[in-house]
Biopython code that builds the backbone (N, CA, C, O; Angstrom):
import numpy as np
from Bio.PDB.StructureBuilder import StructureBuilder

atoms = [
    (1, "UNK", "N", (127.930, 81.992, 110.083)),
    (1, "UNK", "CA", (128.060, 83.412, 110.238)),
    (1, "UNK", "C", (127.063, 84.106, 109.327)),
    (1, "UNK", "O", (126.982, 83.779, 108.143)),
    (2, "UNK", "N", (126.309, 85.051, 109.849)),
    (2, "UNK", "CA", (125.342, 85.768, 109.051)),
    (2, "UNK", "C", (126.025, 86.911, 108.313)),
    (2, "UNK", "O", (126.971, 87.525, 108.805)),
    (3, "UNK", "N", (125.511, 87.172, 107.116)),
    (3, "UNK", "CA", (126.047, 88.242, 106.310)),
    (3, "UNK", "C", (124.969, 89.281, 106.079)),
    (3, "UNK", "O", (123.788, 88.947, 105.981)),
    (4, "UNK", "N", (125.370, 90.542, 105.991)),
    (4, "UNK", "CA", (124.413, 91.604, 105.701)),
    (4, "UNK", "C", (124.043, 91.552, 104.233)),
    (4, "UNK", "O", (124.910, 91.370, 103.378)),
    (5, "UNK", "N", (122.758, 91.710, 103.932)),
    (5, "UNK", "CA", (122.283, 91.734, 102.560)),
    (5, "UNK", "C", (121.806, 93.133, 102.201)),
    (5, "UNK", "O", (122.256, 94.114, 102.792)),
    (6, "UNK", "N", (120.917, 93.227, 101.256)),
    (6, "UNK", "CA", (120.370, 94.506, 100.843)),
    (6, "UNK", "C", (119.631, 95.182, 101.977)),
    (6, "UNK", "O", (118.922, 94.533, 102.745)),
    (7, "UNK", "N", (119.798, 96.462, 102.075)),
    (7, "UNK", "CA", (119.103, 97.281, 103.078)),
    (7, "UNK", "C", (119.247, 96.716, 104.486)),
    (7, "UNK", "O", (118.326, 96.827, 105.295)),
    (8, "UNK", "N", (120.379, 96.119, 104.781)),
    (8, "UNK", "CA", (120.638, 95.621, 106.126)),
    (8, "UNK", "C", (119.974, 94.296, 106.453)),
    (8, "UNK", "O", (120.084, 93.819, 107.583)),
    (9, "UNK", "N", (119.284, 93.687, 105.489)),
    (9, "UNK", "CA", (118.646, 92.394, 105.736)),
    (9, "UNK", "C", (119.731, 91.337, 105.902)),
    (9, "UNK", "O", (120.795, 91.421, 105.288)),
    (10, "UNK", "N", (119.456, 90.365, 106.719)),
    (10, "UNK", "CA", (120.423, 89.298, 106.948)),
    (10, "UNK", "C", (120.105, 88.105, 106.073)),
    (10, "UNK", "O", (118.939, 87.806, 105.816)),
    (11, "UNK", "N", (121.134, 87.431, 105.619)),
    (11, "UNK", "CA", (120.938, 86.197, 104.878)),
    (11, "UNK", "C", (121.016, 85.047, 105.868)),
    (11, "UNK", "O", (121.712, 85.151, 106.877)),
    (12, "UNK", "N", (120.310, 83.947, 105.596)),
    (12, "UNK", "CA", (120.323, 82.835, 106.524)),
    (12, "UNK", "C", (121.706, 82.219, 106.684)),
    (12, "UNK", "O", (122.540, 82.280, 105.780)),
    (13, "UNK", "N", (121.932, 81.626, 107.847)),
    (13, "UNK", "CA", (123.183, 80.910, 108.102)),
    (13, "UNK", "C", (123.286, 79.706, 107.190)),
    (13, "UNK", "O", (122.274, 79.106, 106.827)),
    (14, "UNK", "N", (124.478, 79.359, 106.829)),
    (14, "UNK", "CA", (124.716, 78.194, 105.980)),
    (14, "UNK", "C", (125.031, 76.977, 106.852)),
    (14, "UNK", "O", (125.484, 77.100, 107.989)),
    (15, "UNK", "N", (124.774, 75.798, 106.277)),
    (15, "UNK", "CA", (125.194, 74.569, 106.930)),
    (15, "UNK", "C", (124.221, 74.005, 107.939)),
    (15, "UNK", "O", (124.528, 72.992, 108.568)),
    (16, "UNK", "N", (123.075, 74.606, 108.122)),
    (16, "UNK", "CA", (122.114, 74.063, 109.058)),
    (16, "UNK", "C", (120.767, 74.719, 108.861)),
    (16, "UNK", "O", (120.650, 75.728, 108.166)),
    (17, "UNK", "N", (119.769, 74.153, 109.464)),
    (17, "UNK", "CA", (118.435, 74.701, 109.342)),
    (17, "UNK", "C", (118.320, 75.983, 110.144)),
    (17, "UNK", "O", (118.711, 76.036, 111.310)),
    (18, "UNK", "N", (117.788, 77.004, 109.521)),
    (18, "UNK", "CA", (117.585, 78.276, 110.193)),
    (18, "UNK", "C", (116.245, 78.261, 110.920)),
    (18, "UNK", "O", (116.125, 78.799, 112.020)),
    (19, "UNK", "N", (115.249, 77.649, 110.311)),
    (19, "UNK", "CA", (113.906, 77.620, 110.874)),
    (19, "UNK", "C", (113.681, 76.360, 111.706)),
    (19, "UNK", "O", (114.255, 75.305, 111.438)),
    (20, "UNK", "N", (112.838, 76.500, 112.712)),
    (20, "UNK", "CA", (112.431, 75.327, 113.475)),
    (20, "UNK", "C", (111.477, 74.508, 112.614)),
    (20, "UNK", "O", (111.000, 74.989, 111.586)),
    (21, "UNK", "N", (111.198, 73.288, 113.023)),
    (21, "UNK", "CA", (110.270, 72.444, 112.275)),
    (21, "UNK", "C", (108.907, 73.124, 112.148)),
    (21, "UNK", "O", (108.302, 73.104, 111.076)),
    (22, "UNK", "N", (108.425, 73.723, 113.231)),
    (22, "UNK", "CA", (107.115, 74.373, 113.229)),
    (22, "UNK", "C", (107.103, 75.598, 112.320)),
    (22, "UNK", "O", (106.134, 75.834, 111.598)),
    (23, "UNK", "N", (108.191, 76.383, 112.359)),
    (23, "UNK", "CA", (108.298, 77.536, 111.476)),
    (23, "UNK", "C", (108.292, 77.099, 110.018)),
    (23, "UNK", "O", (107.675, 77.744, 109.170)),
    (24, "UNK", "N", (108.979, 76.004, 109.734)),
    (24, "UNK", "CA", (109.026, 75.479, 108.371)),
    (24, "UNK", "C", (107.631, 75.030, 107.919)),
    (24, "UNK", "O", (107.231, 75.288, 106.783)),
    (25, "UNK", "N", (106.896, 74.360, 108.807)),
    (25, "UNK", "CA", (105.523, 73.940, 108.494)),
    (25, "UNK", "C", (104.667, 75.149, 108.135)),
    (25, "UNK", "O", (103.949, 75.142, 107.136)),
    (26, "UNK", "N", (104.754, 76.175, 108.957)),
    (26, "UNK", "CA", (103.971, 77.379, 108.725)),
    (26, "UNK", "C", (104.408, 78.074, 107.443)),
    (26, "UNK", "O", (103.566, 78.519, 106.663)),
    (27, "UNK", "N", (105.703, 78.169, 107.218)),
    (27, "UNK", "CA", (106.217, 78.815, 105.999)),
    (27, "UNK", "C", (105.670, 78.133, 104.755)),
    (27, "UNK", "O", (105.300, 78.804, 103.791)),
    (28, "UNK", "N", (105.616, 76.818, 104.768)),
    (28, "UNK", "CA", (105.088, 76.070, 103.617)),
    (28, "UNK", "C", (103.605, 76.361, 103.399)),
    (28, "UNK", "O", (103.156, 76.492, 102.260)),
    (29, "UNK", "N", (102.849, 76.462, 104.483)),
    (29, "UNK", "CA", (101.424, 76.773, 104.361)),
    (29, "UNK", "C", (101.215, 78.185, 103.811)),
    (29, "UNK", "O", (100.396, 78.399, 102.916)),
    (30, "UNK", "N", (101.958, 79.135, 104.354)),
    (30, "UNK", "CA", (101.827, 80.530, 103.917)),
    (30, "UNK", "C", (102.256, 80.667, 102.459)),
    (30, "UNK", "O", (101.589, 81.339, 101.672)),
    (31, "UNK", "N", (103.365, 80.033, 102.102)),
    (31, "UNK", "CA", (103.844, 80.083, 100.719)),
    (31, "UNK", "C", (102.843, 79.430, 99.770)),
    (31, "UNK", "O", (102.772, 79.783, 98.593)),
    (32, "UNK", "N", (102.073, 78.480, 100.289)),
    (32, "UNK", "CA", (101.050, 77.804, 99.493)),
    (32, "UNK", "C", (99.768, 78.606, 99.359)),
    (32, "UNK", "O", (98.811, 78.151, 98.734)),
    (33, "UNK", "N", (99.744, 79.789, 99.940)),
    (33, "UNK", "CA", (98.592, 80.676, 99.775)),
    (33, "UNK", "C", (97.608, 80.715, 100.924)),
    (33, "UNK", "O", (96.597, 81.413, 100.840)),
    (34, "UNK", "N", (97.875, 79.984, 101.994)),
    (34, "UNK", "CA", (96.961, 80.008, 103.132)),
    (34, "UNK", "C", (97.055, 81.343, 103.863)),
    (34, "UNK", "O", (98.135, 81.919, 103.991)),
    (35, "UNK", "N", (95.934, 81.818, 104.329)),
    (35, "UNK", "CA", (95.892, 83.001, 105.174)),
    (35, "UNK", "C", (96.221, 82.616, 106.609)),
    (35, "UNK", "O", (96.349, 81.435, 106.933)),
    (36, "UNK", "N", (96.354, 83.617, 107.460)),
    (36, "UNK", "CA", (96.699, 83.345, 108.861)),
    (36, "UNK", "C", (95.681, 82.445, 109.550)),
    (36, "UNK", "O", (96.055, 81.523, 110.275)),
    (37, "UNK", "N", (94.396, 82.708, 109.326)),
    (37, "UNK", "CA", (93.358, 81.905, 109.986)),
    (37, "UNK", "C", (93.423, 80.450, 109.529)),
    (37, "UNK", "O", (93.376, 79.536, 110.353)),
    (38, "UNK", "N", (93.530, 80.233, 108.221)),
    (38, "UNK", "CA", (93.579, 78.871, 107.685)),
    (38, "UNK", "C", (94.840, 78.146, 108.153)),
    (38, "UNK", "O", (94.787, 76.959, 108.477)),
    (39, "UNK", "N", (95.963, 78.845, 108.191)),
    (39, "UNK", "CA", (97.207, 78.240, 108.670)),
    (39, "UNK", "C", (97.085, 77.880, 110.145)),
    (39, "UNK", "O", (97.532, 76.814, 110.569)),
    (40, "UNK", "N", (96.481, 78.766, 110.922)),
    (40, "UNK", "CA", (96.288, 78.501, 112.350)),
    (40, "UNK", "C", (95.442, 77.256, 112.555)),
    (40, "UNK", "O", (95.760, 76.415, 113.396)),
    (41, "UNK", "N", (94.374, 77.137, 111.795)),
    (41, "UNK", "CA", (93.505, 75.962, 111.910)),
    (41, "UNK", "C", (94.245, 74.693, 111.495)),
    (41, "UNK", "O", (94.106, 73.655, 112.144)),
    (42, "UNK", "N", (95.021, 74.765, 110.432)),
    (42, "UNK", "CA", (95.753, 73.592, 109.947)),
    (42, "UNK", "C", (96.779, 73.108, 110.972)),
    (42, "UNK", "O", (97.045, 71.911, 111.077)),
    (43, "UNK", "N", (97.353, 74.047, 111.725)),
    (43, "UNK", "CA", (98.384, 73.687, 112.712)),
    (43, "UNK", "C", (97.843, 73.595, 114.136)),
    (43, "UNK", "O", (98.594, 73.330, 115.074)),
    (44, "UNK", "N", (96.546, 73.814, 114.291)),
    (44, "UNK", "CA", (95.901, 73.796, 115.615)),
    (44, "UNK", "C", (96.568, 74.765, 116.580)),
    (44, "UNK", "O", (96.868, 74.420, 117.723)),
    (45, "UNK", "N", (96.796, 75.987, 116.097)),
    (45, "UNK", "CA", (97.348, 77.054, 116.927)),
    (45, "UNK", "C", (96.482, 78.296, 116.725)),
    (45, "UNK", "O", (95.599, 78.304, 115.867)),
    (46, "UNK", "N", (96.730, 79.334, 117.505)),
    (46, "UNK", "CA", (95.952, 80.561, 117.379)),
    (46, "UNK", "C", (96.506, 81.442, 116.262)),
    (46, "UNK", "O", (97.650, 81.287, 115.834)),
    (47, "UNK", "N", (95.674, 82.361, 115.805)),
    (47, "UNK", "CA", (96.143, 83.330, 114.806)),
    (47, "UNK", "C", (97.268, 84.186, 115.378)),
    (47, "UNK", "O", (98.190, 84.564, 114.655)),
    (48, "UNK", "N", (97.200, 84.487, 116.649)),
    (48, "UNK", "CA", (98.267, 85.266, 117.297)),
    (48, "UNK", "C", (99.584, 84.498, 117.241)),
    (48, "UNK", "O", (100.637, 85.095, 117.014)),
    (49, "UNK", "N", (99.537, 83.193, 117.442)),
    (49, "UNK", "CA", (100.745, 82.369, 117.347)),
    (49, "UNK", "C", (101.296, 82.399, 115.924)),
    (49, "UNK", "O", (102.511, 82.447, 115.730)),
    (50, "UNK", "N", (100.414, 82.370, 114.934)),
    (50, "UNK", "CA", (100.846, 82.455, 113.537)),
    (50, "UNK", "C", (101.585, 83.769, 113.321)),
    (50, "UNK", "O", (102.653, 83.786, 112.709)),
    (51, "UNK", "N", (101.027, 84.871, 113.819)),
    (51, "UNK", "CA", (101.663, 86.178, 113.672)),
    (51, "UNK", "C", (103.056, 86.181, 114.309)),
    (51, "UNK", "O", (104.006, 86.718, 113.738)),
    (52, "UNK", "N", (103.166, 85.584, 115.482)),
    (52, "UNK", "CA", (104.469, 85.534, 116.170)),
    (52, "UNK", "C", (105.469, 84.671, 115.394)),
    (52, "UNK", "O", (106.635, 85.041, 115.251)),
    (53, "UNK", "N", (105.015, 83.537, 114.901)),
    (53, "UNK", "CA", (105.891, 82.678, 114.099)),
    (53, "UNK", "C", (106.351, 83.413, 112.837)),
    (53, "UNK", "O", (107.528, 83.363, 112.480)),
    (54, "UNK", "N", (105.418, 84.097, 112.164)),
    (54, "UNK", "CA", (105.787, 84.819, 110.950)),
    (54, "UNK", "C", (106.808, 85.907, 111.235)),
    (54, "UNK", "O", (107.744, 86.100, 110.460)),
    (55, "UNK", "N", (106.635, 86.614, 112.333)),
    (55, "UNK", "CA", (107.610, 87.639, 112.721)),
    (55, "UNK", "C", (108.983, 87.011, 112.896)),
    (55, "UNK", "O", (109.985, 87.568, 112.447)),
    (56, "UNK", "N", (109.034, 85.866, 113.539)),
    (56, "UNK", "CA", (110.296, 85.161, 113.755)),
    (56, "UNK", "C", (110.894, 84.678, 112.433)),
    (56, "UNK", "O", (112.095, 84.815, 112.202)),
    (57, "UNK", "N", (110.055, 84.115, 111.575)),
    (57, "UNK", "CA", (110.517, 83.620, 110.273)),
    (57, "UNK", "C", (111.105, 84.759, 109.455)),
    (57, "UNK", "O", (112.205, 84.646, 108.914)),
    (58, "UNK", "N", (110.360, 85.863, 109.369)),
    (58, "UNK", "CA", (110.837, 87.011, 108.595)),
    (58, "UNK", "C", (112.165, 87.531, 109.139)),
    (58, "UNK", "O", (113.067, 87.860, 108.369)),
    (59, "UNK", "N", (112.286, 87.605, 110.458)),
    (59, "UNK", "CA", (113.529, 88.099, 111.065)),
    (59, "UNK", "C", (114.698, 87.162, 110.764)),
    (59, "UNK", "O", (115.786, 87.612, 110.407)),
    (60, "UNK", "N", (114.467, 85.873, 110.908)),
    (60, "UNK", "CA", (115.537, 84.902, 110.664)),
    (60, "UNK", "C", (115.999, 84.895, 109.218)),
    (60, "UNK", "O", (117.180, 84.691, 108.939)),
    (61, "UNK", "N", (115.062, 85.119, 108.294)),
    (61, "UNK", "CA", (115.386, 85.041, 106.868)),
    (61, "UNK", "C", (115.654, 86.402, 106.241)),
    (61, "UNK", "O", (115.976, 86.490, 105.056)),
    (62, "UNK", "N", (115.522, 87.461, 107.030)),
    (62, "UNK", "CA", (115.757, 88.802, 106.508)),
    (62, "UNK", "C", (114.706, 89.225, 105.498)),
    (62, "UNK", "O", (115.019, 89.866, 104.495)),
    (63, "UNK", "N", (113.465, 88.867, 105.765)),
    (63, "UNK", "CA", (112.363, 89.149, 104.846)),
    (63, "UNK", "C", (111.356, 90.076, 105.497)),
    (63, "UNK", "O", (111.357, 90.281, 106.711)),
    (64, "UNK", "N", (110.489, 90.635, 104.649)),
    (64, "UNK", "CA", (109.461, 91.523, 105.166)),
    (64, "UNK", "C", (108.065, 91.215, 104.643)),
    (64, "UNK", "O", (107.105, 91.893, 105.009)),
    (65, "UNK", "N", (107.938, 90.197, 103.788)),
    (65, "UNK", "CA", (106.617, 89.945, 103.205)),
    (65, "UNK", "C", (106.376, 88.471, 102.899)),
    (65, "UNK", "O", (107.303, 87.665, 102.818)),
    (66, "UNK", "N", (105.098, 88.154, 102.732)),
    (66, "UNK", "CA", (104.687, 86.809, 102.340)),
    (66, "UNK", "C", (105.221, 86.471, 100.953)),
    (66, "UNK", "O", (105.594, 85.330, 100.682)),
    (67, "UNK", "N", (105.253, 87.474, 100.077)),
    (67, "UNK", "CA", (105.746, 87.249, 98.717)),
    (67, "UNK", "C", (107.211, 86.812, 98.733)),
    (67, "UNK", "O", (107.599, 85.905, 97.997)),
    (68, "UNK", "N", (108.015, 87.451, 99.566)),
    (68, "UNK", "CA", (109.416, 87.061, 99.683)),
    (68, "UNK", "C", (109.527, 85.646, 100.226)),
    (68, "UNK", "O", (110.348, 84.859, 99.756)),
    (69, "UNK", "N", (108.704, 85.321, 101.215)),
    (69, "UNK", "CA", (108.707, 83.980, 101.794)),
    (69, "UNK", "C", (108.298, 82.943, 100.745)),
    (69, "UNK", "O", (108.909, 81.878, 100.648)),
    (70, "UNK", "N", (107.275, 83.253, 99.970)),
    (70, "UNK", "CA", (106.823, 82.330, 98.925)),
    (70, "UNK", "C", (107.918, 82.096, 97.892)),
    (70, "UNK", "O", (108.121, 80.967, 97.445)),
    (71, "UNK", "N", (108.626, 83.158, 97.512)),
    (71, "UNK", "CA", (109.719, 83.015, 96.541)),
    (71, "UNK", "C", (110.842, 82.163, 97.119)),
    (71, "UNK", "O", (111.433, 81.350, 96.408)),
    (72, "UNK", "N", (111.135, 82.342, 98.390)),
    (72, "UNK", "CA", (112.175, 81.569, 99.089)),
    (72, "UNK", "C", (111.814, 80.084, 99.074)),
    (72, "UNK", "O", (112.655, 79.234, 98.782)),
    (73, "UNK", "N", (110.562, 79.787, 99.390)),
    (73, "UNK", "CA", (110.092, 78.400, 99.410)),
    (73, "UNK", "C", (110.099, 77.827, 97.989)),
    (73, "UNK", "O", (110.547, 76.700, 97.778)),
    (74, "UNK", "N", (109.608, 78.595, 97.023)),
    (74, "UNK", "CA", (109.547, 78.130, 95.628)),
    (74, "UNK", "C", (110.940, 77.838, 95.076)),
    (74, "UNK", "O", (111.102, 76.948, 94.241)),
    (75, "UNK", "N", (111.937, 78.576, 95.533)),
    (75, "UNK", "CA", (113.297, 78.368, 95.081)),
    (75, "UNK", "C", (113.930, 77.144, 95.749)),
    (75, "UNK", "O", (115.068, 76.783, 95.449)),
    (76, "UNK", "N", (113.181, 76.510, 96.658)),
    (76, "UNK", "CA", (113.668, 75.302, 97.313)),
    (76, "UNK", "C", (114.723, 75.556, 98.363)),
    (76, "UNK", "O", (115.528, 74.672, 98.656)),
    (77, "UNK", "N", (114.735, 76.746, 98.936)),
    (77, "UNK", "CA", (115.756, 77.076, 99.929)),
    (77, "UNK", "C", (115.423, 76.586, 101.328)),
    (77, "UNK", "O", (116.311, 76.496, 102.176)),
    (78, "UNK", "N", (114.172, 76.272, 101.580)),
    (78, "UNK", "CA", (113.786, 75.779, 102.903)),
    (78, "UNK", "C", (113.854, 74.269, 102.907)),
    (78, "UNK", "O", (113.335, 73.619, 101.998)),
    (79, "UNK", "N", (114.481, 73.709, 103.910)),
    (79, "UNK", "CA", (114.543, 72.264, 104.046)),
    (79, "UNK", "C", (113.169, 71.765, 104.417)),
    (79, "UNK", "O", (112.505, 72.352, 105.272)),
    (80, "UNK", "N", (112.728, 70.687, 103.786)),
    (80, "UNK", "CA", (111.405, 70.152, 104.115)),
    (80, "UNK", "C", (111.509, 68.769, 104.669)),
    (80, "UNK", "O", (110.492, 68.160, 105.002)),
]
sb = StructureBuilder()
sb.init_structure("model")
sb.init_model(0)
sb.init_chain("A")
sb.init_seg("    ")
for serial, (resi, resn, name, xyz) in enumerate(atoms, 1):
    if name == "N":
        sb.init_residue(resn, " ", resi, " ")
    sb.init_atom(name, np.array(xyz, "f"), 0.0, 1.0, " ", f" {name:<3s}", serial, name[0])
structure = sb.get_structure()
């Protein structure tokens, strides 16, 4: 069950992976400092696909920025 967080942001569901394997791969690259173009090249996808994945990741995790995503990854909250 999702819970409302600050400013209406949702917290991830407990007990299972919120992100798909591909979203997790991208999240790790972005948190590691890669830009959209570099992440796209590393995953052999388009920059537009990266943008769509990031939109999905942010929505699922209730985030709005790369900095928030990096902090989430650094805190070890994403399953790898």
